[in-house]
N, CA, C, O and the ligand as a Tripos MOL2 file, in Angstrom:
@<TRIPOS>MOLECULE
protein
  297   295    75     0     0
PROTEIN
NO_CHARGES

@<TRIPOS>ATOM
      1 N          24.9460   15.7890  -21.4170 N.3       1 MET1
      2 CA         23.8190   16.6660  -21.0560 C.3       1 MET1
      3 C          22.5020   15.9390  -21.2820 C.2       1 MET1
      4 O          22.2140   15.4800  -22.3870 O.2       1 MET1
      5 N          21.7160   15.8410  -20.2360 N.am      2 ALA2
      6 CA         20.4360   15.1310  -20.3490 C.3       2 ALA2
      7 C          19.4380   15.9690  -21.1310 C.2       2 ALA2
      8 O          19.2830   17.1660  -20.8910 O.2       2 ALA2
      9 N          18.7650   15.3160  -22.0710 N.am      3 ASP3
     10 CA         17.7500   16.0780  -22.8000 C.3       3 ASP3
     11 C          16.4200   16.0550  -22.0450 C.2       3 ASP3
     12 O          16.2860   15.4320  -20.9920 O.2       3 ASP3
     13 N          15.4510   16.7540  -22.6180 N.am      4 GLU4
     14 CA         14.1770   16.9510  -21.9200 C.3       4 GLU4
     15 C          13.4840   15.6200  -21.6110 C.2       4 GLU4
     16 O          12.8780   15.4620  -20.5510 O.2       4 GLU4
     17 N          13.5770   14.6760  -22.5320 N.am      5 ALA5
     18 CA         12.9110   13.3800  -22.3470 C.3       5 ALA5
     19 C          13.5090   12.6460  -21.1510 C.2       5 ALA5
     20 O          12.7840   12.0400  -20.3620 O.2       5 ALA5
     21 N          14.8300   12.7020  -21.0180 N.am      6 ASP6
     22 CA         15.4850   12.0360  -19.8970 C.3       6 ASP6
     23 C          15.0330   12.6310  -18.5720 C.2       6 ASP6
     24 O          14.7470   11.9260  -17.6040 O.2       6 ASP6
     25 N          14.9800   13.9560  -18.5700 N.am      7 ARG7
     26 CA         14.5550   14.6150  -17.3250 C.3       7 ARG7
     27 C          13.1230   14.2630  -16.9710 C.2       7 ARG7
     28 O          12.8030   14.0450  -15.8030 O.2       7 ARG7
     29 N          12.2570   14.2060  -17.9810 N.am      8 ALA8
     30 CA         10.8480   13.8720  -17.7510 C.3       8 ALA8
     31 C          10.7340   12.4600  -17.1870 C.2       8 ALA8
     32 O           9.9460   12.1940  -16.2790 O.2       8 ALA8
     33 N          11.5460   11.5580  -17.7520 N.am      9 GLN9
     34 CA         11.4970   10.1700  -17.2820 C.3       9 GLN9
     35 C          11.9830   10.0840  -15.8360 C.2       9 GLN9
     36 O          11.4190    9.3590  -15.0170 O.2       9 GLN9
     37 N          13.0260   10.8300  -15.5450 N.am     10 GLU10
     38 CA         13.5700   10.8520  -14.2000 C.3      10 GLU10
     39 C          12.5050   11.3140  -13.2010 C.2      10 GLU10
     40 O          12.3260   10.7330  -12.1310 O.2      10 GLU10
     41 N          11.8130   12.3760  -13.5910 N.am     11 ARG11
     42 CA         10.7620   12.9240  -12.7390 C.3      11 ARG11
     43 C           9.6540   11.8960  -12.5320 C.2      11 ARG11
     44 O           9.1280   11.7350  -11.4300 O.2      11 ARG11
     45 N           9.3110   11.2020  -13.6270 N.am     12 GLU12
     46 CA          8.2430   10.2060  -13.5540 C.3      12 GLU12
     47 C           8.6350    9.1010  -12.5810 C.2      12 GLU12
     48 O           7.8290    8.6700  -11.7560 O.2      12 GLU12
     49 N           9.8730    8.6520  -12.6850 N.am     13 GLU13
     50 CA         10.3220    7.5740  -11.8080 C.3      13 GLU13
     51 C          10.3120    8.0160  -10.3540 C.2      13 GLU13
     52 O           9.9590    7.2510   -9.4570 O.2      13 GLU13
     53 N          10.7080    9.2640  -10.1410 N.am     14 GLN14
     54 CA         10.7070    9.7920   -8.7780 C.3      14 GLN14
     55 C           9.2800    9.8480   -8.2390 C.2      14 GLN14
     56 O           9.0260    9.5200   -7.0800 O.2      14 GLN14
     57 N           8.3590   10.2670   -9.0990 N.am     15 GLN15
     58 CA          6.9610   10.3400   -8.6590 C.3      15 GLN15
     59 C           6.4160    8.9520   -8.3520 C.2      15 GLN15
     60 O           5.6700    8.7600   -7.3930 O.2      15 GLN15
     61 N           6.8070    7.9750   -9.1930 N.am     16 ARG16
     62 CA          6.3330    6.6180   -8.9640 C.3      16 ARG16
     63 C           6.8910    6.0900   -7.6360 C.2      16 ARG16
     64 O           6.1750    5.4500   -6.8670 O.2      16 ARG16
     65 N           8.1490    6.3580   -7.3800 N.am     17 ALA17
     66 CA          8.7660    5.9220   -6.1290 C.3      17 ALA17
     67 C           8.0580    6.5640   -4.9350 C.2      17 ALA17
     68 O           7.8010    5.9130   -3.9220 O.2      17 ALA17
     69 N           7.7510    7.8520   -5.0750 N.am     18 ASP18
     70 CA          7.0340    8.5510   -4.0050 C.3      18 ASP18
     71 C           5.6660    7.9210   -3.7790 C.2      18 ASP18
     72 O           5.2460    7.7190   -2.6400 O.2      18 ASP18
     73 N           4.9730    7.6110   -4.8800 N.am     19 ALA19
     74 CA          3.6320    7.0330   -4.7630 C.3      19 ALA19
     75 C           3.7000    5.6720   -4.0800 C.2      19 ALA19
     76 O           2.8650    5.3480   -3.2350 O.2      19 ALA19
     77 N           4.7030    4.8780   -4.4510 N.am     20 LEU20
     78 CA          4.8500    3.5590   -3.8360 C.3      20 LEU20
     79 C           5.1470    3.6800   -2.3540 C.2      20 LEU20
     80 O           4.6130    2.9260   -1.5410 O.2      20 LEU20
     81 N           6.0040    4.6370   -2.0060 N.am     21 ALA21
     82 CA          6.3430    4.8360   -0.6020 C.3      21 ALA21
     83 C           5.1110    5.2570    0.1860 C.2      21 ALA21
     84 O           4.8850    4.7980    1.3060 O.2      21 ALA21
     85 N           4.3120    6.1460   -0.4240 N.am     22 ALA22
     86 CA          3.1000    6.6080    0.2510 C.3      22 ALA22
     87 C           2.1260    5.4430    0.4160 C.2      22 ALA22
     88 O           1.4610    5.3110    1.4430 O.2      22 ALA22
     89 N           2.0550    4.6000   -0.6190 N.am     23 GLN23
     90 CA          1.1550    3.4510   -0.5520 C.3      23 GLN23
     91 C           1.6110    2.4970    0.5520 C.2      23 GLN23
     92 O           0.7900    1.9740    1.3050 O.2      23 GLN23
     93 N           2.9170    2.2750    0.6430 N.am     24 ALA24
     94 CA          3.4510    1.3830    1.6620 C.3      24 ALA24
     95 C           3.1150    1.9170    3.0510 C.2      24 ALA24
     96 O           2.7290    1.1650    3.9470 O.2      24 ALA24
     97 N           3.2730    3.2490    3.2130 N.am     25 ARG25
     98 CA          2.9460    3.8410    4.5140 C.3      25 ARG25
     99 C           1.4790    3.6350    4.8350 C.2      25 ARG25
    100 O           1.1140    3.3140    5.9660 O.2      25 ARG25
    101 N           0.6260    3.8290    3.8050 N.am     26 ARG26
    102 CA         -0.8130    3.6710    4.0280 C.3      26 ARG26
    103 C          -1.1530    2.2450    4.4040 C.2      26 ARG26
    104 O          -1.9570    2.0220    5.3090 O.2      26 ARG26
    105 N          -0.5480    1.2560    3.7180 N.am     27 SER27
    106 CA         -0.9200   -0.1300    3.9880 C.3      27 SER27
    107 C          -0.4110   -0.5650    5.3520 C.2      27 SER27
    108 O          -0.9840   -1.4610    5.9730 O.2      27 SER27
    109 N           0.6690    0.0660    5.8260 N.am     28 GLN28
    110 CA          1.1640   -0.2730    7.1520 C.3      28 GLN28
    111 C           0.1210    0.0400    8.2180 C.2      28 GLN28
    112 O          -0.1350   -0.7500    9.1260 O.2      28 GLN28
    113 N          -0.4630    1.2100    8.0750 N.am     29 THR29
    114 CA         -1.4200    1.6330    9.0860 C.3      29 THR29
    115 C          -2.8440    1.4420    8.6170 C.2      29 THR29
    116 O          -3.7880    1.6200    9.3870 O.2      29 THR29
    117 N          -3.0050    1.0760    7.3400 N.am     30 ASP30
    118 CA         -4.3290    0.9060    6.7740 C.3      30 ASP30
    119 C          -5.0230    2.2590    6.6330 C.2      30 ASP30
    120 O          -6.1670    2.3270    6.1840 O.2      30 ASP30
    121 N          -4.3350    3.3310    7.0150 N.am     31 GLY31
    122 CA         -4.9330    4.6620    6.9800 C.3      31 GLY31
    123 C          -6.0690    4.8050    7.9730 C.2      31 GLY31
    124 O          -6.8330    5.7680    7.9170 O.2      31 GLY31
    125 N          -6.1800    3.8530    8.8780 N.am     32 VAL32
    126 CA         -7.3260    3.8250    9.7830 C.3      32 VAL32
    127 C          -6.8480    3.7830   11.2210 C.2      32 VAL32
    128 O          -5.9190    3.0500   11.5620 O.2      32 VAL32
    129 N          -7.4870    4.5680   12.0480 N.am     33 GLU33
    130 CA         -7.2590    4.4550   13.4770 C.3      33 GLU33
    131 C          -8.2580    3.4330   14.0120 C.2      33 GLU33
    132 O          -9.4710    3.6250   13.9250 O.2      33 GLU33
    133 N          -7.7420    2.3760   14.5500 N.am     34 HIS34
    134 CA         -8.6440    1.3580   15.0910 C.3      34 HIS34
    135 C          -8.9970    1.7250   16.5220 C.2      34 HIS34
    136 O          -8.1620    1.6720   17.4250 O.2      34 HIS34
    137 N         -10.2290    2.0900   16.7000 N.am     35 GLU35
    138 CA        -10.6640    2.4780   18.0350 C.3      35 GLU35
    139 C         -10.9580    1.2450   18.8740 C.2      35 GLU35
    140 O         -10.8920    1.2640   20.1030 O.2      35 GLU35
    141 N         -11.2850    0.1750   18.1660 N.am     36 PHE36
    142 CA        -11.6410   -1.0510   18.8660 C.3      36 PHE36
    143 C         -10.7850   -2.2010   18.3450 C.2      36 PHE36
    144 O         -10.4240   -2.2560   17.1690 O.2      36 PHE36
    145 N         -10.4770   -3.1080   19.2510 N.am     37 CYS37
    146 CA         -9.6830   -4.2800   18.9220 C.3      37 CYS37
    147 C         -10.3720   -5.0560   17.8030 C.2      37 CYS37
    148 O         -11.5740   -5.3110   17.8700 O.2      37 CYS37
    149 N          -9.6020   -5.4360   16.7660 N.am     38 THR38
    150 CA        -10.2040   -6.1680   15.6590 C.3      38 THR38
    151 C         -10.4700   -7.6240   16.0370 C.2      38 THR38
    152 O         -11.1310   -8.3530   15.2980 O.2      38 THR38
    153 N          -9.9500   -8.0430   17.1940 N.am     39 LYS39
    154 CA        -10.1380   -9.4310   17.6040 C.3      39 LYS39
    155 C         -11.3100   -9.5660   18.5690 C.2      39 LYS39
    156 O         -12.2290  -10.3520   18.3380 O.2      39 LYS39
    157 N         -11.2690   -8.7990   19.6450 N.am     40 CYS40
    158 CA        -12.2860   -8.9610   20.6810 C.3      40 CYS40
    159 C         -13.2220   -7.7530   20.7540 C.2      40 CYS40
    160 O         -14.2020   -7.7650   21.4980 O.2      40 CYS40
    161 N         -12.9090   -6.6990   19.9680 N.am     41 GLU41
    162 CA        -13.7450   -5.5000   19.8910 C.3      41 GLU41
    163 C         -13.7990   -4.6970   21.1870 C.2      41 GLU41
    164 O         -14.6890   -3.8690   21.3790 O.2      41 GLU41
    165 N         -12.8400   -4.9500   22.0700 N.am     42 ASP42
    166 CA        -12.6700   -4.0800   23.2250 C.3      42 ASP42
    167 C         -12.0860   -2.7550   22.7390 C.2      42 ASP42
    168 O         -11.3500   -2.7290   21.7530 O.2      42 ASP42
    169 N         -12.4060   -1.6570   23.4220 N.am     43 PRO43
    170 CA        -11.7780   -0.3850   23.0340 C.3      43 PRO43
    171 C         -10.2750   -0.4240   23.2600 C.2      43 PRO43
    172 O          -9.7920   -0.9680   24.2530 O.2      43 PRO43
    173 N          -9.5420    0.1700   22.3110 N.am     44 ILE44
    174 CA         -8.0850    0.2780   22.4610 C.3      44 ILE44
    175 C          -7.7990    1.6380   23.0840 C.2      44 ILE44
    176 O          -8.2470    2.6570   22.5590 O.2      44 ILE44
    177 N          -7.0580    1.6770   24.1990 N.am     45 PRO45
    178 CA         -6.7920    2.9590   24.8730 C.3      45 PRO45
    179 C          -6.0910    3.9290   23.9160 C.2      45 PRO45
    180 O          -5.1820    3.5370   23.1840 O.2      45 PRO45
    181 N          -6.5240    5.2100   23.9250 N.am     46 PRO46
    182 CA         -5.9210    6.2090   23.0240 C.3      46 PRO46
    183 C          -4.4040    6.2650   23.1440 C.2      46 PRO46
    184 O          -3.7110    6.4530   22.1440 O.2      46 PRO46
    185 N          -3.8800    6.1030   24.3610 N.am     47 ALA47
    186 CA         -2.4300    6.1770   24.5580 C.3      47 ALA47
    187 C          -1.7370    5.0740   23.7620 C.2      47 ALA47
    188 O          -0.6550    5.2760   23.2110 O.2      47 ALA47
    189 N          -2.3670    3.9230   23.7130 N.am     48 ARG48
    190 CA         -1.7960    2.7980   22.9640 C.3      48 ARG48
    191 C          -1.8250    3.1010   21.4670 C.2      48 ARG48
    192 O          -0.8890    2.7710   20.7390 O.2      48 ARG48
    193 N          -2.9190    3.7370   21.0130 N.am     49 ARG49
    194 CA         -3.0330    4.0500   19.5860 C.3      49 ARG49
    195 C          -2.0080    5.1030   19.1850 C.2      49 ARG49
    196 O          -1.5110    5.1030   18.0580 O.2      49 ARG49
    197 N          -1.6950    6.0030   20.1200 N.am     50 VAL50
    198 CA         -0.6810    7.0240   19.8290 C.3      50 VAL50
    199 C           0.7000    6.3840   19.7860 C.2      50 VAL50
    200 O           1.5190    6.6900   18.9190 O.2      50 VAL50
    201 N           0.9420    5.4830   20.7460 N.am     51 ALA51
    202 CA          2.2610    4.8550   20.8290 C.3      51 ALA51
    203 C           2.5040    3.9110   19.6610 C.2      51 ALA51
    204 O           3.6350    3.7790   19.1930 O.2      51 ALA51
    205 N           1.4420    3.2490   19.1860 N.am     52 LEU52
    206 CA          1.5710    2.2780   18.1000 C.3      52 LEU52
    207 C           0.5820    2.6420   16.9970 C.2      52 LEU52
    208 O          -0.5170    2.0880   16.9440 O.2      52 LEU52
    209 N           0.9620    3.5690   16.1150 N.am     53 PRO53
    210 CA          0.0260    4.0140   15.0810 C.3      53 PRO53
    211 C          -0.4690    2.8330   14.2490 C.2      53 PRO53
    212 O           0.3170    2.0060   13.7870 O.2      53 PRO53
    213 N          -1.7730    2.7730   14.0730 N.am     54 GLY54
    214 CA         -2.3490    1.7100   13.2490 C.3      54 GLY54
    215 C          -2.5290    0.3990   13.9980 C.2      54 GLY54
    216 O          -2.8740   -0.6220   13.4030 O.2      54 GLY54
    217 N          -2.2930    0.4300   15.3180 N.am     55 VAL55
    218 CA         -2.4470   -0.7940   16.1090 C.3      55 VAL55
    219 C          -3.8950   -1.2850   16.0170 C.2      55 VAL55
    220 O          -4.8370   -0.4930   16.0710 O.2      55 VAL55
    221 N          -4.0530   -2.5920   15.8780 N.am     56 GLU56
    222 CA         -5.3880   -3.1610   15.6520 C.3      56 GLU56
    223 C          -5.8840   -3.9730   16.8360 C.2      56 GLU56
    224 O          -7.0670   -4.3010   16.9180 O.2      56 GLU56
    225 N          -4.9750   -4.2980   17.7560 N.am     57 LEU57
    226 CA         -5.3500   -5.1840   18.8520 C.3      57 LEU57
    227 C          -5.2460   -4.4680   20.1890 C.2      57 LEU57
    228 O          -4.3890   -3.6030   20.3700 O.2      57 LEU57
    229 N          -6.1180   -4.8260   21.1240 N.am     58 CYS58
    230 CA         -5.9890   -4.3100   22.4680 C.3      58 CYS58
    231 C          -4.7730   -4.9640   23.1260 C.2      58 CYS58
    232 O          -4.1910   -5.9060   22.5890 O.2      58 CYS58
    233 N          -4.4060   -4.4480   24.2900 N.am     59 VAL59
    234 CA         -3.2100   -4.9500   24.9710 C.3      59 VAL59
    235 C          -3.3170   -6.4550   25.1830 C.2      59 VAL59
    236 O          -2.3630   -7.2020   24.9640 O.2      59 VAL59
    237 N          -4.4940   -6.8780   25.6130 N.am     60 GLU60
    238 CA         -4.6810   -8.2770   25.9560 C.3      60 GLU60
    239 C          -4.4530   -9.1910   24.7520 C.2      60 GLU60
    240 O          -3.7240  -10.1800   24.8310 O.2      60 GLU60
    241 N          -5.0910   -8.8360   23.6420 N.am     61 CYS61
    242 CA         -4.9580   -9.6650   22.4400 C.3      61 CYS61
    243 C          -3.5340   -9.6210   21.9070 C.2      61 CYS61
    244 O          -3.0060  -10.6340   21.4490 O.2      61 CYS61
    245 N          -2.9050   -8.4340   21.9670 N.am     62 ALA62
    246 CA         -1.5340   -8.3140   21.4760 C.3      62 ALA62
    247 C          -0.6180   -9.1990   22.3050 C.2      62 ALA62
    248 O           0.2500   -9.8870   21.7670 O.2      62 ALA62
    249 N          -0.8180   -9.1780   23.6310 N.am     63 GLU63
    250 CA          0.0320   -9.9980   24.4940 C.3      63 GLU63
    251 C          -0.1990  -11.4760   24.2180 C.2      63 GLU63
    252 O           0.7370  -12.2750   24.2080 O.2      63 GLU63
    253 N          -1.4540  -11.8210   23.9970 N.am     64 ARG64
    254 CA         -1.7610  -13.2140   23.6880 C.3      64 ARG64
    255 C          -1.0530  -13.6070   22.3910 C.2      64 ARG64
    256 O          -0.4840  -14.6940   22.2860 O.2      64 ARG64
    257 N          -1.0960  -12.7010   21.3990 N.am     65 GLY65
    258 CA         -0.4380  -12.9820   20.1320 C.3      65 GLY65
    259 C           1.0550  -13.1150   20.2950 C.2      65 GLY65
    260 O           1.6780  -13.9930   19.6980 O.2      65 GLY65
    261 N           1.6420  -12.2290   21.1210 N.am     66 GLU66
    262 CA          3.0810  -12.2930   21.3210 C.3      66 GLU66
    263 C           3.4690  -13.5940   22.0070 C.2      66 GLU66
    264 O           4.4770  -14.2160   21.6690 O.2      66 GLU66
    265 N           2.6510  -13.9950   22.9770 N.am     67 ARG67
    266 CA          2.9300  -15.2600   23.6560 C.3      67 ARG67
    267 C           2.8780  -16.4060   22.6520 C.2      67 ARG67
    268 O           3.7270  -17.2970   22.6730 O.2      67 ARG67
    269 N           1.8860  -16.3800   21.7810 N.am     68 THR68
    270 CA          1.7580  -17.4390   20.7770 C.3      68 THR68
    271 C           3.0100  -17.4780   19.9210 C.2      68 THR68
    272 O           3.5420  -18.5480   19.6280 O.2      68 THR68
    273 N           3.4810  -16.2880   19.5180 N.am     69 ASN69
    274 CA          4.6810  -16.2440   18.6830 C.3      69 ASN69
    275 C           5.8810  -16.8220   19.4250 C.2      69 ASN69
    276 O           6.7040  -17.5260   18.8390 O.2      69 ASN69
    277 N           5.9760  -16.5150   20.7340 N.am     70 LYS70
    278 CA          7.1050  -17.0380   21.4980 C.3      70 LYS70
    279 C           7.0400  -18.5570   21.5640 C.2      70 LYS70
    280 O           8.0610  -19.2380   21.4800 O.2      70 LYS70
    281 N           5.8150  -19.0830   21.7160 N.am     71 LEU71
    282 CA          5.6640  -20.5260   21.7660 C.3      71 LEU71
    283 C           6.1280  -21.1540   20.4630 C.2      71 LEU71
    284 O           6.6270  -22.2790   20.4420 O.2      71 LEU71
    285 N           5.9560  -20.4070   19.3710 N.am     72 ARG72
    286 CA          6.4050  -20.9200   18.0760 C.3      72 ARG72
    287 C           7.9090  -20.7350   17.8980 C.2      72 ARG72
    288 O           8.4680  -21.0590   16.8510 O.2      72 ARG72
    289 N           8.5570  -20.2060   18.9490 N.am     73 GLY73
    290 CA          9.9950  -20.0400   18.8760 C.3      73 GLY73
    291 C          10.4230  -18.7630   18.2030 C.2      73 GLY73
    292 O          11.5330  -18.6910   17.6770 O.2      73 GLY73
    293 N           9.5800  -17.7520   18.2010 N.am     74 ARG74
    294 CA          9.9550  -16.4720   17.6020 C.3      74 ARG74
    295 C          10.0640  -15.4360   18.6770 C.2      74 ARG74
    296 O          10.3710  -14.2790   18.3900 O.2      74 ARG74
    297 ZN         -8.6520   -7.5650   22.0240 Zn       75 ZN75
@<TRIPOS>BOND
     1     1     2 1
     2     2     3 1
     3     3     4 2
     4     3     5 am
     5     5     6 1
     6     6     7 1
     7     7     8 2
     8     7     9 am
     9     9    10 1
    10    10    11 1
    11    11    12 2
    12    11    13 am
    13    13    14 1
    14    14    15 1
    15    15    16 2
    16    15    17 am
    17    17    18 1
    18    18    19 1
    19    19    20 2
    20    19    21 am
    21    21    22 1
    22    22    23 1
    23    23    24 2
    24    23    25 am
    25    25    26 1
    26    26    27 1
    27    27    28 2
    28    27    29 am
    29    29    30 1
    30    30    31 1
    31    31    32 2
    32    31    33 am
    33    33    34 1
    34    34    35 1
    35    35    36 2
    36    35    37 am
    37    37    38 1
    38    38    39 1
    39    39    40 2
    40    39    41 am
    41    41    42 1
    42    42    43 1
    43    43    44 2
    44    43    45 am
    45    45    46 1
    46    46    47 1
    47    47    48 2
    48    47    49 am
    49    49    50 1
    50    50    51 1
    51    51    52 2
    52    51    53 am
    53    53    54 1
    54    54    55 1
    55    55    56 2
    56    55    57 am
    57    57    58 1
    58    58    59 1
    59    59    60 2
    60    59    61 am
    61    61    62 1
    62    62    63 1
    63    63    64 2
    64    63    65 am
    65    65    66 1
    66    66    67 1
    67    67    68 2
    68    67    69 am
    69    69    70 1
    70    70    71 1
    71    71    72 2
    72    71    73 am
    73    73    74 1
    74    74    75 1
    75    75    76 2
    76    75    77 am
    77    77    78 1
    78    78    79 1
    79    79    80 2
    80    79    81 am
    81    81    82 1
    82    82    83 1
    83    83    84 2
    84    83    85 am
    85    85    86 1
    86    86    87 1
    87    87    88 2
    88    87    89 am
    89    89    90 1
    90    90    91 1
    91    91    92 2
    92    91    93 am
    93    93    94 1
    94    94    95 1
    95    95    96 2
    96    95    97 am
    97    97    98 1
    98    98    99 1
    99    99   100 2
   100    99   101 am
   101   101   102 1
   102   102   103 1
   103   103   104 2
   104   103   105 am
   105   105   106 1
   106   106   107 1
   107   107   108 2
   108   107   109 am
   109   109   110 1
   110   110   111 1
   111   111   112 2
   112   111   113 am
   113   113   114 1
   114   114   115 1
   115   115   116 2
   116   115   117 am
   117   117   118 1
   118   118   119 1
   119   119   120 2
   120   119   121 am
   121   121   122 1
   122   122   123 1
   123   123   124 2
   124   123   125 am
   125   125   126 1
   126   126   127 1
   127   127   128 2
   128   127   129 am
   129   129   130 1
   130   130   131 1
   131   131   132 2
   132   131   133 am
   133   133   134 1
   134   134   135 1
   135   135   136 2
   136   135   137 am
   137   137   138 1
   138   138   139 1
   139   139   140 2
   140   139   141 am
   141   141   142 1
   142   142   143 1
   143   143   144 2
   144   143   145 am
   145   145   146 1
   146   146   147 1
   147   147   148 2
   148   147   149 am
   149   149   150 1
   150   150   151 1
   151   151   152 2
   152   151   153 am
   153   153   154 1
   154   154   155 1
   155   155   156 2
   156   155   157 am
   157   157   158 1
   158   158   159 1
   159   159   160 2
   160   159   161 am
   161   161   162 1
   162   162   163 1
   163   163   164 2
   164   163   165 am
   165   165   166 1
   166   166   167 1
   167   167   168 2
   168   167   169 am
   169   169   170 1
   170   170   171 1
   171   171   172 2
   172   171   173 am
   173   173   174 1
   174   174   175 1
   175   175   176 2
   176   175   177 am
   177   177   178 1
   178   178   179 1
   179   179   180 2
   180   179   181 am
   181   181   182 1
   182   182   183 1
   183   183   184 2
   184   183   185 am
   185   185   186 1
   186   186   187 1
   187   187   188 2
   188   187   189 am
   189   189   190 1
   190   190   191 1
   191   191   192 2
   192   191   193 am
   193   193   194 1
   194   194   195 1
   195   195   196 2
   196   195   197 am
   197   197   198 1
   198   198   199 1
   199   199   200 2
   200   199   201 am
   201   201   202 1
   202   202   203 1
   203   203   204 2
   204   203   205 am
   205   205   206 1
   206   206   207 1
   207   207   208 2
   208   207   209 am
   209   209   210 1
   210   210   211 1
   211   211   212 2
   212   211   213 am
   213   213   214 1
   214   214   215 1
   215   215   216 2
   216   215   217 am
   217   217   218 1
   218   218   219 1
   219   219   220 2
   220   219   221 am
   221   221   222 1
   222   222   223 1
   223   223   224 2
   224   223   225 am
   225   225   226 1
   226   226   227 1
   227   227   228 2
   228   227   229 am
   229   229   230 1
   230   230   231 1
   231   231   232 2
   232   231   233 am
   233   233   234 1
   234   234   235 1
   235   235   236 2
   236   235   237 am
   237   237   238 1
   238   238   239 1
   239   239   240 2
   240   239   241 am
   241   241   242 1
   242   242   243 1
   243   243   244 2
   244   243   245 am
   245   245   246 1
   246   246   247 1
   247   247   248 2
   248   247   249 am
   249   249   250 1
   250   250   251 1
   251   251   252 2
   252   251   253 am
   253   253   254 1
   254   254   255 1
   255   255   256 2
   256   255   257 am
   257   257   258 1
   258   258   259 1
   259   259   260 2
   260   259   261 am
   261   261   262 1
   262   262   263 1
   263   263   264 2
   264   263   265 am
   265   265   266 1
   266   266   267 1
   267   267   268 2
   268   267   269 am
   269   269   270 1
   270   270   271 1
   271   271   272 2
   272   271   273 am
   273   273   274 1
   274   274   275 1
   275   275   276 2
   276   275   277 am
   277   277   278 1
   278   278   279 1
   279   279   280 2
   280   279   281 am
   281   281   282 1
   282   282   283 1
   283   283   284 2
   284   283   285 am
   285   285   286 1
   286   286   287 1
   287   287   288 2
   288   287   289 am
   289   289   290 1
   290   290   291 1
   291   291   292 2
   292   291   293 am
   293   293   294 1
   294   294   295 1
   295   295   296 2
@<TRIPOS>SUBSTRUCTURE
     1 MET1         2 RESIDUE 1 A MET
     2 ALA2         6 RESIDUE 1 A ALA
     3 ASP3        10 RESIDUE 1 A ASP
     4 GLU4        14 RESIDUE 1 A GLU
     5 ALA5        18 RESIDUE 1 A ALA
     6 ASP6        22 RESIDUE 1 A ASP
     7 ARG7        26 RESIDUE 1 A ARG
     8 ALA8        30 RESIDUE 1 A ALA
     9 GLN9        34 RESIDUE 1 A GLN
    10 GLU10       38 RESIDUE 1 A GLU
    11 ARG11       42 RESIDUE 1 A ARG
    12 GLU12       46 RESIDUE 1 A GLU
    13 GLU13       50 RESIDUE 1 A GLU
    14 GLN14       54 RESIDUE 1 A GLN
    15 GLN15       58 RESIDUE 1 A GLN
    16 ARG16       62 RESIDUE 1 A ARG
    17 ALA17       66 RESIDUE 1 A ALA
    18 ASP18       70 RESIDUE 1 A ASP
    19 ALA19       74 RESIDUE 1 A ALA
    20 LEU20       78 RESIDUE 1 A LEU
    21 ALA21       82 RESIDUE 1 A ALA
    22 ALA22       86 RESIDUE 1 A ALA
    23 GLN23       90 RESIDUE 1 A GLN
    24 ALA24       94 RESIDUE 1 A ALA
    25 ARG25       98 RESIDUE 1 A ARG
    26 ARG26      102 RESIDUE 1 A ARG
    27 SER27      106 RESIDUE 1 A SER
    28 GLN28      110 RESIDUE 1 A GLN
    29 THR29      114 RESIDUE 1 A THR
    30 ASP30      118 RESIDUE 1 A ASP
    31 GLY31      122 RESIDUE 1 A GLY
    32 VAL32      126 RESIDUE 1 A VAL
    33 GLU33      130 RESIDUE 1 A GLU
    34 HIS34      134 RESIDUE 1 A HIS
    35 GLU35      138 RESIDUE 1 A GLU
    36 PHE36      142 RESIDUE 1 A PHE
    37 CYS37      146 RESIDUE 1 A CYS
    38 THR38      150 RESIDUE 1 A THR
    39 LYS39      154 RESIDUE 1 A LYS
    40 CYS40      158 RESIDUE 1 A CYS
    41 GLU41      162 RESIDUE 1 A GLU
    42 ASP42      166 RESIDUE 1 A ASP
    43 PRO43      170 RESIDUE 1 A PRO
    44 ILE44      174 RESIDUE 1 A ILE
    45 PRO45      178 RESIDUE 1 A PRO
    46 PRO46      182 RESIDUE 1 A PRO
    47 ALA47      186 RESIDUE 1 A ALA
    48 ARG48      190 RESIDUE 1 A ARG
    49 ARG49      194 RESIDUE 1 A ARG
    50 VAL50      198 RESIDUE 1 A VAL
    51 ALA51      202 RESIDUE 1 A ALA
    52 LEU52      206 RESIDUE 1 A LEU
    53 PRO53      210 RESIDUE 1 A PRO
    54 GLY54      214 RESIDUE 1 A GLY
    55 VAL55      218 RESIDUE 1 A VAL
    56 GLU56      222 RESIDUE 1 A GLU
    57 LEU57      226 RESIDUE 1 A LEU
    58 CYS58      230 RESIDUE 1 A CYS
    59 VAL59      234 RESIDUE 1 A VAL
    60 GLU60      238 RESIDUE 1 A GLU
    61 CYS61      242 RESIDUE 1 A CYS
    62 ALA62      246 RESIDUE 1 A ALA
    63 GLU63      250 RESIDUE 1 A GLU
    64 ARG64      254 RESIDUE 1 A ARG
    65 GLY65      258 RESIDUE 1 A GLY
    66 GLU66      262 RESIDUE 1 A GLU
    67 ARG67      266 RESIDUE 1 A ARG
    68 THR68      270 RESIDUE 1 A THR
    69 ASN69      274 RESIDUE 1 A ASN
    70 LYS70      278 RESIDUE 1 A LYS
    71 LEU71      282 RESIDUE 1 A LEU
    72 ARG72      286 RESIDUE 1 A ARG
    73 GLY73      290 RESIDUE 1 A GLY
    74 ARG74      294 RESIDUE 1 A ARG
    75 ZN75       297 GROUP 0 **** ****
């Protein structure tokens, strides 16, 4: 039978895990909707921002980046 201290610790660990998960979600998207491309500062179409939450690049820059990655063999 778990005593009160064990249960409290369990709860604390669960809360910490939740906080870390929330932090990870925030850092993925930065918590920011990028209205403009962070590279060329062109506006990012709303449809693109909906499809890719937290997207930072316009289509053009993203495609350029993807091409660069392919050239690197990825
Ligand atoms: Zn751009």
